[in-house]
C-alpha beads as a LAMMPS data file, in Angstrom:
LAMMPS data file: protein, C-alpha beads

190 atoms
189 bonds

1 atom types
1 bond types

-500.0 500.0 xlo xhi
-500.0 500.0 ylo yhi
-500.0 500.0 zlo zhi

Masses

1 110.0

Atoms # bond

1 1 1 -45.235 -99.372 474.669
2 1 1 -43.861 -101.042 477.806
3 1 1 -47.014 -103.175 478.097
4 1 1 -46.548 -104.361 474.494
5 1 1 -42.927 -105.306 475.276
6 1 1 -43.975 -107.199 478.406
7 1 1 -46.721 -108.998 476.472
8 1 1 -44.282 -109.997 473.696
9 1 1 -41.683 -111.037 476.263
10 1 1 -44.209 -113.360 477.955
11 1 1 -45.357 -114.727 474.611
12 1 1 -41.866 -115.934 473.666
13 1 1 -40.946 -118.092 476.650
14 1 1 -40.613 -121.806 477.317
15 1 1 -43.772 -121.887 479.464
16 1 1 -44.291 -125.659 479.574
17 1 1 -41.085 -127.420 480.713
18 1 1 -42.243 -130.649 479.050
19 1 1 -43.570 -129.027 475.885
20 1 1 -42.452 -129.279 472.278
21 1 1 -41.248 -125.989 470.812
22 1 1 -40.487 -124.451 467.450
23 1 1 -37.488 -122.144 467.928
24 1 1 -35.790 -119.741 465.552
25 1 1 -32.541 -117.978 466.231
26 1 1 -30.524 -115.821 463.873
27 1 1 -27.097 -114.275 463.429
28 1 1 -26.892 -110.555 464.270
29 1 1 -27.379 -108.444 461.177
30 1 1 -28.560 -111.597 459.364
31 1 1 -24.940 -112.123 458.280
32 1 1 -24.631 -115.172 455.999
33 1 1 -22.093 -117.040 458.115
34 1 1 -23.193 -120.601 457.421
35 1 1 -21.785 -120.864 453.925
36 1 1 -18.814 -122.986 455.002
37 1 1 -18.971 -126.516 456.410
38 1 1 -16.522 -125.615 459.189
39 1 1 -19.064 -123.186 460.703
40 1 1 -22.054 -125.439 459.998
41 1 1 -20.392 -128.382 461.739
42 1 1 -20.098 -126.344 464.943
43 1 1 -23.899 -126.140 465.039
44 1 1 -24.318 -129.855 464.253
45 1 1 -21.757 -130.820 466.900
46 1 1 -23.475 -128.580 469.453
47 1 1 -26.847 -130.245 468.797
48 1 1 -25.181 -133.616 469.374
49 1 1 -23.391 -132.493 472.538
50 1 1 -26.544 -130.961 474.033
51 1 1 -28.543 -134.071 473.143
52 1 1 -25.997 -136.393 474.748
53 1 1 -25.142 -134.272 477.791
54 1 1 -27.904 -131.786 478.558
55 1 1 -31.133 -133.576 477.668
56 1 1 -31.937 -131.689 474.464
57 1 1 -34.277 -133.600 472.169
58 1 1 -34.090 -132.446 468.556
59 1 1 -37.196 -133.386 466.597
60 1 1 -36.451 -131.393 463.446
61 1 1 -33.929 -128.806 462.318
62 1 1 -32.627 -126.785 459.425
63 1 1 -29.536 -124.630 459.237
64 1 1 -29.827 -121.808 456.739
65 1 1 -27.082 -119.317 455.851
66 1 1 -27.899 -116.945 458.702
67 1 1 -30.446 -118.625 460.978
68 1 1 -31.582 -121.888 462.512
69 1 1 -35.058 -123.373 462.890
70 1 1 -35.521 -126.283 465.276
71 1 1 -38.313 -128.230 466.900
72 1 1 -37.126 -129.331 470.329
73 1 1 -38.117 -130.664 473.699
74 1 1 -36.129 -131.982 476.632
75 1 1 -35.479 -135.091 478.680
76 1 1 -34.228 -134.555 482.186
77 1 1 -34.238 -131.561 484.464
78 1 1 -32.268 -128.884 482.607
79 1 1 -34.726 -126.223 481.406
80 1 1 -34.853 -125.619 477.657
81 1 1 -34.023 -121.944 478.112
82 1 1 -30.777 -122.941 479.839
83 1 1 -29.900 -125.437 477.127
84 1 1 -30.553 -122.802 474.454
85 1 1 -28.543 -120.188 476.356
86 1 1 -25.573 -122.532 476.734
87 1 1 -25.768 -123.737 473.144
88 1 1 -25.887 -120.206 471.740
89 1 1 -23.054 -119.057 474.012
90 1 1 -20.814 -121.995 473.082
91 1 1 -21.495 -121.821 469.348
92 1 1 -20.969 -118.068 469.228
93 1 1 -17.502 -118.372 470.784
94 1 1 -16.538 -121.339 468.601
95 1 1 -17.759 -119.784 465.350
96 1 1 -16.096 -116.430 465.989
97 1 1 -12.817 -118.210 466.814
98 1 1 -13.122 -120.271 463.623
99 1 1 -13.692 -117.106 461.586
100 1 1 -10.724 -115.358 463.231
101 1 1 -8.415 -118.340 462.603
102 1 1 -9.576 -118.962 459.045
103 1 1 -7.002 -118.518 456.300
104 1 1 -9.628 -118.698 453.543
105 1 1 -12.438 -116.519 454.915
106 1 1 -12.544 -113.491 452.604
107 1 1 -15.216 -111.775 454.743
108 1 1 -13.343 -112.187 458.029
109 1 1 -12.701 -108.532 458.900
110 1 1 -16.174 -107.457 457.839
111 1 1 -17.913 -110.151 459.900
112 1 1 -15.757 -109.644 462.994
113 1 1 -16.447 -105.895 462.841
114 1 1 -20.214 -106.536 462.749
115 1 1 -20.004 -108.924 465.714
116 1 1 -17.790 -106.501 467.665
117 1 1 -20.120 -103.553 466.986
118 1 1 -23.128 -105.627 468.074
119 1 1 -21.236 -106.687 471.209
120 1 1 -20.385 -103.096 472.133
121 1 1 -24.014 -102.071 471.681
122 1 1 -25.276 -104.741 474.089
123 1 1 -24.264 -104.613 477.747
124 1 1 -24.841 -108.385 478.079
125 1 1 -21.685 -109.066 476.042
126 1 1 -18.020 -108.822 476.866
127 1 1 -16.610 -108.403 473.352
128 1 1 -18.729 -109.879 470.558
129 1 1 -22.333 -110.708 469.885
130 1 1 -22.927 -113.444 467.322
131 1 1 -26.563 -114.474 467.832
132 1 1 -29.509 -112.136 468.086
133 1 1 -30.667 -111.927 471.696
134 1 1 -34.010 -113.698 471.340
135 1 1 -35.082 -117.259 470.498
136 1 1 -38.823 -116.851 469.880
137 1 1 -39.918 -120.288 471.168
138 1 1 -43.425 -121.174 470.060
139 1 1 -45.181 -124.012 471.878
140 1 1 -46.612 -126.645 469.548
141 1 1 -49.835 -127.925 471.039
142 1 1 -51.473 -129.851 468.213
143 1 1 -50.582 -132.205 465.375
144 1 1 -51.636 -129.489 462.921
145 1 1 -49.135 -127.021 464.433
146 1 1 -46.388 -129.664 464.427
147 1 1 -47.032 -130.612 460.793
148 1 1 -47.072 -126.940 459.726
149 1 1 -43.733 -126.222 461.418
150 1 1 -42.158 -129.458 460.108
151 1 1 -43.171 -128.504 456.575
152 1 1 -41.903 -124.963 457.112
153 1 1 -38.516 -126.193 458.368
154 1 1 -38.005 -128.758 455.630
155 1 1 -39.242 -126.549 452.788
156 1 1 -37.082 -123.574 453.821
157 1 1 -34.035 -124.602 451.706
158 1 1 -36.326 -125.241 448.712
159 1 1 -38.014 -121.854 449.138
160 1 1 -34.608 -120.146 449.198
161 1 1 -33.348 -122.015 446.134
162 1 1 -30.678 -124.151 447.824
163 1 1 -32.194 -127.434 446.636
164 1 1 -35.104 -128.768 444.630
165 1 1 -35.927 -131.463 447.166
166 1 1 -35.922 -131.033 450.964
167 1 1 -34.297 -134.427 451.644
168 1 1 -31.338 -133.493 449.406
169 1 1 -30.313 -130.604 451.674
170 1 1 -27.635 -131.932 454.062
171 1 1 -28.180 -129.336 456.796
172 1 1 -31.665 -130.428 457.749
173 1 1 -33.658 -133.281 459.239
174 1 1 -35.733 -133.685 456.048
175 1 1 -33.674 -136.745 455.084
176 1 1 -34.595 -138.405 458.393
177 1 1 -38.295 -137.846 457.763
178 1 1 -37.836 -139.293 454.243
179 1 1 -36.412 -142.528 455.713
180 1 1 -32.687 -141.740 455.528
181 1 1 -30.081 -140.748 458.130
182 1 1 -29.100 -137.126 458.587
183 1 1 -26.260 -135.389 460.409
184 1 1 -28.087 -134.975 463.748
185 1 1 -29.712 -137.732 465.785
186 1 1 -33.340 -136.766 465.969
187 1 1 -36.406 -138.109 467.697
188 1 1 -39.066 -138.029 465.027
189 1 1 -42.466 -136.588 465.897
190 1 1 -44.316 -139.147 463.757

Bonds

1 1 1 2
2 1 2 3
3 1 3 4
4 1 4 5
5 1 5 6
6 1 6 7
7 1 7 8
8 1 8 9
9 1 9 10
10 1 10 11
11 1 11 12
12 1 12 13
13 1 13 14
14 1 14 15
15 1 15 16
16 1 16 17
17 1 17 18
18 1 18 19
19 1 19 20
20 1 20 21
21 1 21 22
22 1 22 23
23 1 23 24
24 1 24 25
25 1 25 26
26 1 26 27
27 1 27 28
28 1 28 29
29 1 29 30
30 1 30 31
31 1 31 32
32 1 32 33
33 1 33 34
34 1 34 35
35 1 35 36
36 1 36 37
37 1 37 38
38 1 38 39
39 1 39 40
40 1 40 41
41 1 41 42
42 1 42 43
43 1 43 44
44 1 44 45
45 1 45 46
46 1 46 47
47 1 47 48
48 1 48 49
49 1 49 50
50 1 50 51
51 1 51 52
52 1 52 53
53 1 53 54
54 1 54 55
55 1 55 56
56 1 56 57
57 1 57 58
58 1 58 59
59 1 59 60
60 1 60 61
61 1 61 62
62 1 62 63
63 1 63 64
64 1 64 65
65 1 65 66
66 1 66 67
67 1 67 68
68 1 68 69
69 1 69 70
70 1 70 71
71 1 71 72
72 1 72 73
73 1 73 74
74 1 74 75
75 1 75 76
76 1 76 77
77 1 77 78
78 1 78 79
79 1 79 80
80 1 80 81
81 1 81 82
82 1 82 83
83 1 83 84
84 1 84 85
85 1 85 86
86 1 86 87
87 1 87 88
88 1 88 89
89 1 89 90
90 1 90 91
91 1 91 92
92 1 92 93
93 1 93 94
94 1 94 95
95 1 95 96
96 1 96 97
97 1 97 98
98 1 98 99
99 1 99 100
100 1 100 101
101 1 101 102
102 1 102 103
103 1 103 104
104 1 104 105
105 1 105 106
106 1 106 107
107 1 107 108
108 1 108 109
109 1 109 110
110 1 110 111
111 1 111 112
112 1 112 113
113 1 113 114
114 1 114 115
115 1 115 116
116 1 116 117
117 1 117 118
118 1 118 119
119 1 119 120
120 1 120 121
121 1 121 122
122 1 122 123
123 1 123 124
124 1 124 125
125 1 125 126
126 1 126 127
127 1 127 128
128 1 128 129
129 1 129 130
130 1 130 131
131 1 131 132
132 1 132 133
133 1 133 134
134 1 134 135
135 1 135 136
136 1 136 137
137 1 137 138
138 1 138 139
139 1 139 140
140 1 140 141
141 1 141 142
142 1 142 143
143 1 143 144
144 1 144 145
145 1 145 146
146 1 146 147
147 1 147 148
148 1 148 149
149 1 149 150
150 1 150 151
151 1 151 152
152 1 152 153
153 1 153 154
154 1 154 155
155 1 155 156
156 1 156 157
157 1 157 158
158 1 158 159
159 1 159 160
160 1 160 161
161 1 161 162
162 1 162 163
163 1 163 164
164 1 164 165
165 1 165 166
166 1 166 167
167 1 167 168
168 1 168 169
169 1 169 170
170 1 170 171
171 1 171 172
172 1 172 173
173 1 173 174
174 1 174 175
175 1 175 176
176 1 176 177
177 1 177 178
178 1 178 179
179 1 179 180
180 1 180 181
181 1 181 182
182 1 182 183
183 1 183 184
184 1 184 185
185 1 185 186
186 1 186 187
187 1 187 188
188 1 188 189
189 1 189 190
């Protein structure tokens, strides 16, 4: 069993520092947090900050109700795993604070309890855990892999019934690939 864990752990790493990666990360318990613009904007703002200050290059993205899919690379010297770590740490603190301060969040106590229980169960946390521990980066090494992941990202909101057309979903880069301008500055892959 330990060998399987070690093999899986090696599989999901940013092996090539200059590579392009498909990354998924999700809220603990798959809690549907991203149903309010206030929480969604924290993710969008974090993408922008990391792009402008840490060298993150966002090629494609989608924010679903409880997880994020992105295709990323980097410019500069900061390793992608450090950018992801910092981005997840920052957004987790900001989102939990926004939930705690919210006067309209009807699920506040329930969500905070889930994040507190997850935090207590994981020795890496001080108080809360918002994101699941892993990122599952997958290196994209061919145009076929890139196209498959781009389609997957942009069709996700359609598949889940949030929109009939990928480019009509605000919380995605599909509009950029359709010739419009989305919420996050992206560097298109083609």
